mmCIF file of the C-alpha atoms, coordinates in Angstrom:
data_MODEL
# 
_entry.id   MODEL 
# 
loop_
_atom_site.group_PDB 
_atom_site.id 
_atom_site.type_symbol 
_atom_site.label_atom_id 
_atom_site.label_alt_id 
_atom_site.label_comp_id 
_atom_site.label_asym_id 
_atom_site.label_entity_id 
_atom_site.label_seq_id 
_atom_site.pdbx_PDB_ins_code 
_atom_site.Cartn_x 
_atom_site.Cartn_y 
_atom_site.Cartn_z 
_atom_site.occupancy 
_atom_site.B_iso_or_equiv 
_atom_site.pdbx_formal_charge 
_atom_site.auth_seq_id 
_atom_site.auth_comp_id 
_atom_site.auth_asym_id 
_atom_site.auth_atom_id 
_atom_site.pdbx_PDB_model_num 
ATOM 1   C CA . MET A 1 1   ? 89.103  59.492 -124.973 1.00 0.00 ? 1   MET A CA 1 
ATOM 2   C CA . ASN A 1 2   ? 86.194  61.966 -124.954 1.00 0.00 ? 2   ASN A CA 1 
ATOM 3   C CA . SER A 1 3   ? 82.810  60.808 -124.058 1.00 0.00 ? 3   SER A CA 1 
ATOM 4   C CA . GLN A 1 4   ? 81.258  61.522 -127.428 1.00 0.00 ? 4   GLN A CA 1 
ATOM 5   C CA . LYS A 1 5   ? 83.786  59.219 -129.172 1.00 0.00 ? 5   LYS A CA 1 
ATOM 6   C CA . VAL A 1 6   ? 83.054  56.503 -126.691 1.00 0.00 ? 6   VAL A CA 1 
ATOM 7   C CA . GLU A 1 7   ? 79.306  56.898 -127.092 1.00 0.00 ? 7   GLU A CA 1 
ATOM 8   C CA . THR A 1 8   ? 79.608  56.714 -130.807 1.00 0.00 ? 8   THR A CA 1 
ATOM 9   C CA . PHE A 1 9   ? 81.753  53.520 -130.524 1.00 0.00 ? 9   PHE A CA 1 
ATOM 10  C CA . LEU A 1 10  ? 79.167  51.895 -128.219 1.00 0.00 ? 10  LEU A CA 1 
ATOM 11  C CA . MET A 1 11  ? 76.254  52.865 -130.433 1.00 0.00 ? 11  MET A CA 1 
ATOM 12  C CA . THR A 1 12  ? 77.971  51.453 -133.384 1.00 0.00 ? 12  THR A CA 1 
ATOM 13  C CA . ASN A 1 13  ? 79.439  48.283 -131.908 1.00 0.00 ? 13  ASN A CA 1 
ATOM 14  C CA . GLY A 1 14  ? 77.415  47.697 -128.820 1.00 0.00 ? 14  GLY A CA 1 
ATOM 15  C CA . LYS A 1 15  ? 75.755  44.732 -130.273 1.00 0.00 ? 15  LYS A CA 1 
ATOM 16  C CA . CYS A 1 16  ? 78.980  42.944 -130.662 1.00 0.00 ? 16  CYS A CA 1 
ATOM 17  C CA . PHE A 1 17  ? 79.635  42.762 -126.932 1.00 0.00 ? 17  PHE A CA 1 
ATOM 18  C CA . PRO A 1 18  ? 77.888  41.131 -124.001 1.00 0.00 ? 18  PRO A CA 1 
ATOM 19  C CA . GLU A 1 19  ? 75.401  43.496 -122.538 1.00 0.00 ? 19  GLU A CA 1 
ATOM 20  C CA . MET A 1 20  ? 76.686  43.091 -119.005 1.00 0.00 ? 20  MET A CA 1 
ATOM 21  C CA . ALA A 1 21  ? 80.200  44.308 -120.068 1.00 0.00 ? 21  ALA A CA 1 
ATOM 22  C CA . LEU A 1 22  ? 78.972  47.538 -121.652 1.00 0.00 ? 22  LEU A CA 1 
ATOM 23  C CA . PRO A 1 23  ? 79.471  49.787 -118.554 1.00 0.00 ? 23  PRO A CA 1 
ATOM 24  C CA . ALA A 1 24  ? 83.037  48.375 -118.123 1.00 0.00 ? 24  ALA A CA 1 
ATOM 25  C CA . ILE A 1 25  ? 83.790  48.950 -121.815 1.00 0.00 ? 25  ILE A CA 1 
ATOM 26  C CA . GLN A 1 26  ? 82.574  52.612 -121.408 1.00 0.00 ? 26  GLN A CA 1 
ATOM 27  C CA . GLN A 1 27  ? 84.904  53.026 -118.451 1.00 0.00 ? 27  GLN A CA 1 
ATOM 28  C CA . GLN A 1 28  ? 87.854  51.409 -120.246 1.00 0.00 ? 28  GLN A CA 1 
ATOM 29  C CA . LEU A 1 29  ? 87.503  53.406 -123.298 1.00 0.00 ? 29  LEU A CA 1 
ATOM 30  C CA . SER A 1 30  ? 87.177  56.659 -121.414 1.00 0.00 ? 30  SER A CA 1 
ATOM 31  C CA . GLU A 1 31  ? 90.721  56.060 -120.043 1.00 0.00 ? 31  GLU A CA 1 
ATOM 32  C CA . VAL A 1 32  ? 92.210  55.517 -123.574 1.00 0.00 ? 32  VAL A CA 1 
ATOM 33  C CA . ASP A 1 33  ? 94.166  58.412 -125.043 1.00 0.00 ? 33  ASP A CA 1 
ATOM 34  C CA . ASP A 1 34  ? 92.238  60.297 -128.000 1.00 0.00 ? 34  ASP A CA 1 
ATOM 35  C CA . SER A 1 35  ? 95.133  59.578 -130.344 1.00 0.00 ? 35  SER A CA 1 
ATOM 36  C CA . LYS A 1 36  ? 94.210  55.908 -130.361 1.00 0.00 ? 36  LYS A CA 1 
ATOM 37  C CA . TRP A 1 37  ? 90.764  56.517 -131.747 1.00 0.00 ? 37  TRP A CA 1 
ATOM 38  C CA . ILE A 1 38  ? 91.766  55.534 -135.375 1.00 0.00 ? 38  ILE A CA 1 
ATOM 39  C CA . SER A 1 39  ? 93.418  52.290 -134.049 1.00 0.00 ? 39  SER A CA 1 
ATOM 40  C CA . LEU A 1 40  ? 90.164  51.473 -132.248 1.00 0.00 ? 40  LEU A CA 1 
ATOM 41  C CA . GLN A 1 41  ? 88.156  52.053 -135.281 1.00 0.00 ? 41  GLN A CA 1 
ATOM 42  C CA . ALA A 1 42  ? 90.411  49.749 -137.326 1.00 0.00 ? 42  ALA A CA 1 
ATOM 43  C CA . ILE A 1 43  ? 89.632  46.683 -135.128 1.00 0.00 ? 43  ILE A CA 1 
ATOM 44  C CA . SER A 1 44  ? 87.274  44.285 -136.896 1.00 0.00 ? 44  SER A CA 1 
ATOM 45  C CA . PHE A 1 45  ? 84.541  42.918 -134.627 1.00 0.00 ? 45  PHE A CA 1 
ATOM 46  C CA . ARG A 1 46  ? 82.560  39.948 -135.833 1.00 0.00 ? 46  ARG A CA 1 
ATOM 47  C CA . GLU A 1 47  ? 78.666  40.372 -135.854 1.00 0.00 ? 47  GLU A CA 1 
ATOM 48  C CA . PRO A 1 48  ? 76.986  37.692 -133.671 1.00 0.00 ? 48  PRO A CA 1 
ATOM 49  C CA . LEU A 1 49  ? 74.007  37.241 -135.983 1.00 0.00 ? 49  LEU A CA 1 
ATOM 50  C CA . MET A 1 50  ? 76.397  36.828 -139.030 1.00 0.00 ? 50  MET A CA 1 
ATOM 51  C CA . MET A 1 51  ? 78.251  34.129 -137.090 1.00 0.00 ? 51  MET A CA 1 
ATOM 52  C CA . LEU A 1 52  ? 74.917  32.299 -136.430 1.00 0.00 ? 52  LEU A CA 1 
ATOM 53  C CA . ILE A 1 53  ? 74.324  32.300 -140.107 1.00 0.00 ? 53  ILE A CA 1 
ATOM 54  C CA . VAL A 1 54  ? 77.835  31.000 -140.777 1.00 0.00 ? 54  VAL A CA 1 
ATOM 55  C CA . SER A 1 55  ? 77.350  28.353 -138.048 1.00 0.00 ? 55  SER A CA 1 
ATOM 56  C CA . PHE A 1 56  ? 74.033  27.226 -139.730 1.00 0.00 ? 56  PHE A CA 1 
ATOM 57  C CA . PHE A 1 57  ? 75.844  26.708 -143.167 1.00 0.00 ? 57  PHE A CA 1 
ATOM 58  C CA . GLY A 1 58  ? 79.428  25.845 -142.166 1.00 0.00 ? 58  GLY A CA 1 
ATOM 59  C CA . GLY A 1 59  ? 79.306  24.849 -138.584 1.00 0.00 ? 59  GLY A CA 1 
ATOM 60  C CA . GLY A 1 60  ? 79.816  21.116 -139.331 1.00 0.00 ? 60  GLY A CA 1 
ATOM 61  C CA . LEU A 1 61  ? 83.100  22.005 -140.586 1.00 0.00 ? 61  LEU A CA 1 
ATOM 62  C CA . GLY A 1 62  ? 84.173  24.240 -137.742 1.00 0.00 ? 62  GLY A CA 1 
ATOM 63  C CA . ILE A 1 63  ? 84.130  27.347 -139.950 1.00 0.00 ? 63  ILE A CA 1 
ATOM 64  C CA . ASP A 1 64  ? 82.281  29.368 -137.286 1.00 0.00 ? 64  ASP A CA 1 
ATOM 65  C CA . ARG A 1 65  ? 84.835  28.553 -134.501 1.00 0.00 ? 65  ARG A CA 1 
ATOM 66  C CA . PHE A 1 66  ? 87.774  29.379 -136.795 1.00 0.00 ? 66  PHE A CA 1 
ATOM 67  C CA . LEU A 1 67  ? 86.341  32.735 -137.572 1.00 0.00 ? 67  LEU A CA 1 
ATOM 68  C CA . ILE A 1 68  ? 86.021  33.677 -133.955 1.00 0.00 ? 68  ILE A CA 1 
ATOM 69  C CA . GLY A 1 69  ? 89.503  32.519 -133.165 1.00 0.00 ? 69  GLY A CA 1 
ATOM 70  C CA . ASP A 1 70  ? 88.799  29.167 -131.508 1.00 0.00 ? 70  ASP A CA 1 
ATOM 71  C CA . THR A 1 71  ? 91.225  27.181 -133.689 1.00 0.00 ? 71  THR A CA 1 
ATOM 72  C CA . GLY A 1 72  ? 91.325  24.147 -131.369 1.00 0.00 ? 72  GLY A CA 1 
ATOM 73  C CA . LEU A 1 73  ? 87.531  23.848 -131.281 1.00 0.00 ? 73  LEU A CA 1 
ATOM 74  C CA . GLY A 1 74  ? 87.405  24.406 -135.114 1.00 0.00 ? 74  GLY A CA 1 
ATOM 75  C CA . ILE A 1 75  ? 89.821  21.615 -135.692 1.00 0.00 ? 75  ILE A CA 1 
ATOM 76  C CA . ALA A 1 76  ? 87.903  19.334 -133.408 1.00 0.00 ? 76  ALA A CA 1 
ATOM 77  C CA . LYS A 1 77  ? 84.643  20.067 -135.190 1.00 0.00 ? 77  LYS A CA 1 
ATOM 78  C CA . LEU A 1 78  ? 86.335  19.658 -138.524 1.00 0.00 ? 78  LEU A CA 1 
ATOM 79  C CA . LEU A 1 79  ? 87.764  16.254 -137.630 1.00 0.00 ? 79  LEU A CA 1 
ATOM 80  C CA . THR A 1 80  ? 84.533  14.991 -135.978 1.00 0.00 ? 80  THR A CA 1 
ATOM 81  C CA . CYS A 1 81  ? 82.178  16.437 -138.605 1.00 0.00 ? 81  CYS A CA 1 
ATOM 82  C CA . GLY A 1 82  ? 80.682  18.670 -135.988 1.00 0.00 ? 82  GLY A CA 1 
ATOM 83  C CA . GLY A 1 83  ? 80.628  16.263 -133.219 1.00 0.00 ? 83  GLY A CA 1 
ATOM 84  C CA . PHE A 1 84  ? 78.717  13.858 -135.404 1.00 0.00 ? 84  PHE A CA 1 
ATOM 85  C CA . GLY A 1 85  ? 76.167  16.689 -135.874 1.00 0.00 ? 85  GLY A CA 1 
ATOM 86  C CA . ILE A 1 86  ? 75.361  17.129 -132.158 1.00 0.00 ? 86  ILE A CA 1 
ATOM 87  C CA . TRP A 1 87  ? 77.981  19.754 -131.555 1.00 0.00 ? 87  TRP A CA 1 
ATOM 88  C CA . THR A 1 88  ? 76.882  21.596 -134.524 1.00 0.00 ? 88  THR A CA 1 
ATOM 89  C CA . ILE A 1 89  ? 73.336  21.880 -133.189 1.00 0.00 ? 89  ILE A CA 1 
ATOM 90  C CA . VAL A 1 90  ? 74.528  22.966 -129.807 1.00 0.00 ? 90  VAL A CA 1 
ATOM 91  C CA . ASP A 1 91  ? 76.687  25.640 -131.277 1.00 0.00 ? 91  ASP A CA 1 
ATOM 92  C CA . TYR A 1 92  ? 73.614  27.178 -132.924 1.00 0.00 ? 92  TYR A CA 1 
ATOM 93  C CA . PHE A 1 93  ? 72.699  28.227 -129.302 1.00 0.00 ? 93  PHE A CA 1 
ATOM 94  C CA . LEU A 1 94  ? 76.211  29.036 -128.148 1.00 0.00 ? 94  LEU A CA 1 
ATOM 95  C CA . ILE A 1 95  ? 77.922  30.734 -131.099 1.00 0.00 ? 95  ILE A CA 1 
ATOM 96  C CA . MET A 1 96  ? 76.380  34.245 -130.692 1.00 0.00 ? 96  MET A CA 1 
ATOM 97  C CA . ASN A 1 97  ? 77.594  34.517 -127.003 1.00 0.00 ? 97  ASN A CA 1 
ATOM 98  C CA . ALA A 1 98  ? 81.031  32.946 -128.021 1.00 0.00 ? 98  ALA A CA 1 
ATOM 99  C CA . THR A 1 99  ? 81.323  35.708 -130.658 1.00 0.00 ? 99  THR A CA 1 
ATOM 100 C CA . LYS A 1 100 ? 80.584  38.401 -128.128 1.00 0.00 ? 100 LYS A CA 1 
ATOM 101 C CA . GLU A 1 101 ? 83.031  37.096 -125.734 1.00 0.00 ? 101 GLU A CA 1 
ATOM 102 C CA . SER A 1 102 ? 85.644  36.916 -128.517 1.00 0.00 ? 102 SER A CA 1 
ATOM 103 C CA . ASN A 1 103 ? 84.994  40.517 -129.418 1.00 0.00 ? 103 ASN A CA 1 
ATOM 104 C CA . LEU A 1 104 ? 85.287  41.428 -125.832 1.00 0.00 ? 104 LEU A CA 1 
ATOM 105 C CA . LYS A 1 105 ? 88.745  39.879 -125.639 1.00 0.00 ? 105 LYS A CA 1 
ATOM 106 C CA . LYS A 1 106 ? 89.913  41.792 -128.693 1.00 0.00 ? 106 LYS A CA 1 
ATOM 107 C CA . LEU A 1 107 ? 88.812  45.029 -127.125 1.00 0.00 ? 107 LEU A CA 1 
ATOM 108 C CA . GLN A 1 108 ? 90.448  44.266 -123.807 1.00 0.00 ? 108 GLN A CA 1 
ATOM 109 C CA . MET A 1 109 ? 93.710  43.383 -125.622 1.00 0.00 ? 109 MET A CA 1 
ATOM 110 C CA . PHE A 1 110 ? 93.474  46.802 -127.319 1.00 0.00 ? 110 PHE A CA 1 
ATOM 111 C CA . THR A 1 111 ? 92.761  48.783 -124.029 1.00 0.00 ? 111 THR A CA 1 
ATOM 112 C CA . LEU A 1 112 ? 95.623  46.756 -122.150 1.00 0.00 ? 112 LEU A CA 1 
ATOM 113 C CA . SER A 1 113 ? 98.188  47.319 -124.874 1.00 0.00 ? 113 SER A CA 1 
ATOM 114 C CA . ASN A 1 114 ? 97.380  51.056 -124.948 1.00 0.00 ? 114 ASN A CA 1 
ATOM 115 C CA . SER A 1 115 ? 97.611  51.411 -121.195 1.00 0.00 ? 115 SER A CA 1 
ATOM 116 C CA . ASN A 1 116 ? 100.969 49.732 -121.185 1.00 0.00 ? 116 ASN A CA 1 
ATOM 117 C CA . GLU A 1 117 ? 102.299 52.049 -123.871 1.00 0.00 ? 117 GLU A CA 1 
ATOM 118 C CA . THR A 1 118 ? 100.998 55.002 -121.813 1.00 0.00 ? 118 THR A CA 1 
ATOM 119 C CA . GLU A 1 119 ? 102.877 53.727 -118.642 1.00 0.00 ? 119 GLU A CA 1 
ATOM 120 C CA . GLU A 1 120 ? 106.081 53.079 -120.698 1.00 0.00 ? 120 GLU A CA 1 
ATOM 121 C CA . ILE A 1 121 ? 106.041 56.626 -122.193 1.00 0.00 ? 121 ILE A CA 1 
ATOM 122 C CA . ALA A 1 122 ? 105.489 58.037 -118.660 1.00 0.00 ? 122 ALA A CA 1 
ATOM 123 C CA . GLY A 1 123 ? 108.382 55.906 -117.337 1.00 0.00 ? 123 GLY A CA 1 
ATOM 124 C CA . ILE A 1 124 ? 110.609 57.269 -120.095 1.00 0.00 ? 124 ILE A CA 1 
ATOM 125 C CA . GLN A 1 125 ? 109.761 60.861 -119.423 1.00 0.00 ? 125 GLN A CA 1 
ATOM 126 C CA . GLU A 1 126 ? 110.536 60.647 -115.604 1.00 0.00 ? 126 GLU A CA 1 
# 
């Protein structure tokens, strides 16, 4: 992918990922084919600040964990009423980083699936 598209993506979505991972993300996206740009734009990343707000209002029911894909933790929070309130308070401090890590996993799945497709196409052409 050309560098202008990568920079645009990082400027738009950089806040949704851990800062330490941004150079690696830039490297991975530069290796993705330009034809995958629209597919990359279609991925929905969760906003960490919005997830903090959701955690504040619905954290006791596990809604925050369900939204970022931690279904098991969401069920546990739901059944224990947020760990009797303690887990809910702890999640106020953890949910933003958990959201960023979840977004990073989504992006890595995208880049891995596209690199596998490229290898399969190259194998067919040989």
